[in-house]
N, C-alpha and C positions, 0 to 999 in steps of 0.2 A: 180185439182187432182195432188198431188206431186208424181212423178214417178222417180224411179232410175233404170236405165238399168245397171245391174251388169254384166259387160263383154262387153264393147262397141267395139267388133271386127266387123266382116263382117255383120252378121244379127243384132247384137246389135246396131251397128252404124246406119244401115238402119232404124231400128225402132225408135231410139232416135231422128233422124232428123225429121222423119214424124210426130211423136207424138208432138214434140216441135212446129212444124209448125201448128199443129191442135189446139194449145192453152194450152197444158199441161205444167206444171212446171217440166221440165225434167232435171235430172243430170245423169252423167255417171261415172262408175268406170272402169278405164283403167290402163295401166301401160306402162313403157318403152318409146321408141320413139313415139309410137302412142299417149300416154298421153301428151308428150311434144309438139307434133304437134297440138293437140286439144287445149291445153292451149294457144299456140301462135297464131294460125290461125283460131280456131273454127273447128268444125267437118263438113267435106264436103261430100255430097252425090251426086254421078253422077247417074242420073236416068231419063229415057225418054228424053234424049238429053238435059237435064237441069243440071246445077251445083247449088245445094242447100247447103247453108252454114248456120249452126246454131252455135251461140256462147253459149255453154252450160257449166255449172259448171262441172269440171272433176277432178278426184282425184284418187289416189291409197290408200287413207285413208277413207274408207266409213263413219266412225264416224263423220268426218268433215261436212257431208252433212245434218245431222239432221234426224229426223224421217220422214218416207215416208208413203204415202197411199198405194202405190203399188211398189213392187220390182220385176222387170222382170229379171230373171236369164237366161242369154244366154251363159253361160260357157259350155264347154264340160262336160259330166256327171262325168268323173273321177276327175274333178277339184272342184266340189261342196263341198265334205267333208272338204277340206282345207279352203273353203271360208265361212264356217258356222259362225265363229265369226264376220266376216265383215258384213254378211247379218244381223245378230242379232242386230248389232249396228244401223240399219236402221229401226227397227220395233217398232211401237207403238202397243197398245192393239189390234187394228183392221186392221193392215197392211196385205194386201194380197200378197202372193208370187207366181208369175206366173212362172211355170217351162217350159220354152221354150227350151227344150233339146231333142235331138234325143234318141230313144230307150225306154226301160222300165223305167218309172220315179220312183223316190224314194218313192213317195206317193201311188204307184199303188194299194195297198190293203186297203187304207183308204176309208171307206164308201162303200166298196164292199160287197154285200149280198152273202157271201161265208163263208165256214168253215175256210178260210185262212184270213178273214178280220182282219184289224188292226195289220198287221205284216210288218216289213220292208223287203226290198229285199237286201240281203247281197251283191250281186254282184255290186250294184250301191250305196249302203249305208252301208259300212262296220261297223259293230257294232251298227248300227242304229244311227249314229252321226247326220245325217241330220234330221231324224224323231224326235229325242229328242231335238235337238238344235233349229229347226225352228218350228216344230209342224205341223202335216199333216192338221189340221183344217185351216191353212192359205193357203193351196195350191189351186191354180187354174191351171188346166191342159191346155196345148197348144201344138198343132201339127203344126210344122213350115214347110212351103213349100217355102218361098222365098229363092232364091239363090243369094248370094252376095259375094264380095271379097274385101279385103283391098289391094288397088293397090299401096299405099304408106302410110307412117304414116299420120294419120289424114284424109285420103281420102278413101271412100268406094264406090264401084260401084255396083249398083243393076243389076243383070243379068236377072232374070226371076221370075215370079209368085209373088202373093201378098196375098196368103191365110194364115191366122193365125186362125186355128180352136180352139175354146175355149170350156171348159167344167168343171163343178164342179165335184169333185170326187163322190159326192152323186147323181149327175145327176140333181140337182135342178137348176131352173132358178132364181138365187138369184139377189138381188139388185146390189151387187157388180159386178157380171159378166155382167149384162145388161149394167151397167155404163161403164165398160171397153170395151165391144164390141162396144158401141156407140162411144167411143173415137177412137177406131181402125177404125171404118167406116169413121169418120170425117177425119182421117189421110189418107184415100184412100186405106185402106186395106179391104180385104174380111174377115169377122170375124163371121162366123156362130157359134151359140151356140149349142152344141150337148148334149143331155141327156145321150148318151152312147158313151162318148169320147174314151173309151178303144177300141172300134171298129176301130176308126180312127187311134189311136196309133198303133194298129197292122197292119193296112193297109199300113202305111208308113214303119213300122219296117219290114214287110214281105219282101220287096225288099232289104232294108239295111242289113238284116240278111244274105242274100246270096251274093249280089253283092259287098258290101263293102269289106268283107274279101277275096273274090275271086280276086278282083281287086288288093288288096295289095299283094297277093301271085303271081299273074301273070303279073301285071302292064298293063293289058289290059283295054281298055275303055268299057263303058257300052254297046255300040252297038255290040262289039265283044263278050263279055261275054254272052249276051242274045241271040245270033244267032249261035255261034259256037256250034256244036252238043254236044261236050264233056262238056264244061262249062255250057251250058244250062241244061244238064241233072243233073249235080251236084247242080245247083241252084234250079232246080225243086224238087230234093229230100230234100234239106234243107228247102225249103218253105213248102213242104208237112209235114215234121216233126214239123215245127213251127205252121202250121195250126192246127195240132192235139192237140198241147199244148194249143193254144189259145182257141180252141173250148171246151176243157176240163175245161177252166176257164170261159166259158160262152160267148166268143167272137163270133160274126157273121162276116163272110167275104163276102163282097158284090159282089166280082167277083171271077172267078176261077183262078187257078195258071197260065194257059197258057195265059190268057188275061193280068194278072199282069206282066208276063215276057215280053209280046209283048209291053206293055206300057213302060217298061224300055228300050227296044230296040229302041222305037220311039224317045227317048230323044237324041239319036245320040252318037257321040264320046265324051262322058263326062267322065272326070276323077273323080271318087268318092271322097268324103271327106276323106275317110280312106287312099286312095292312095296318096292324096295330103299331108296328115299328115305324112305318111311314108317317102315321098320324102323330106319333110322339117325337118325330124328328130323329129317330135312331138310325144307325147304319142298317142296311138290308142284308139278309142272308143270300144274296143273289148268286154269289160264287159257289157256295156249298150246294145250293139247290138247283141251279141252272147252269152256271159256268162250268162246273165240274162235269156235268153230263156232256156239254159241248167238247170239253177236253178229252174225255174218254171216247167220244164218238170219233174225233179226229185220230185218236190213237189206233182204233180198230178199223178206220176207213169207212165210217158210216156217216152219211150226210144228215144234218139236223136243221133243215132250213126254217121250220116254224119255230123251233127253240131258239135259233140264232136271231130271228126277227124279234121275238118277245124279249130276249135278253137285251137287245139293243134299245128297244123302247123303254124297258125297265131302267136301264142306266140313264137314259135321258130324263125319265120321270124323277129319279132320285136326284139328279143334278138340278132339275128345275125347282125341286122342293128347297 
């Protein structure tokens, strides 16, 4: 199986090394000093007390890699529209594109038995550029739980978790998703196949919707946000609004809000990805995590006043930075 990991940063680098060691023909798309280091020394993964090094084809010119069987996109959601041309260069007729991205994915309404089926989500796919350029029939959904970081160019450290939950937009147990899950399992990942992946998407999004923007606004860690009465109350209200939107779209939430918040508190003094991006001067995932929920709320006629307020403040915070 020829696999290209498009965006070999923290999670992408982690996946690339594990999949290559499991026997896949893996290449990576990277850039800058990270790419230069991979070219010179290979891609290094620090995991479980081991130093795993894979000498992988790496480039910032995807067309040079040839056609792939699977492209795993691990970019932030706001970066994907600009990468469509590069992704297209990797596709043959049957190439699958795995969307290993936080938030509401660009393919969300593909294959959904709903009055809103087969429409793009403007917040994450402006003008439908990804939908038209890649094609939703190629999409395999993926909810990403591993935590990793790039500690220096060419070196990725795995921090925790190894779950990569997979699902076809239609909910089918297709040959291609079974083959991909089998490879993930061989690589040491947990890769359950879900018939209703959107439930899993919302379960992760539920926490990110609240705690990521609140952390960027307050610079507080997860344990503080989930236990301090004021921030916990705001998070609870945002999650309640999000749950109402999700349920209007047919999503089922397996736990209640208080248990979900308690789960976030148990993670400890964690700096969310949005707070890290803010600190490093990177663009924020505000549209995929917050703006998309606003958009879907408007679509189903659900008001989201607290989410609207926090999204406005977050935009001002990013602009001020």
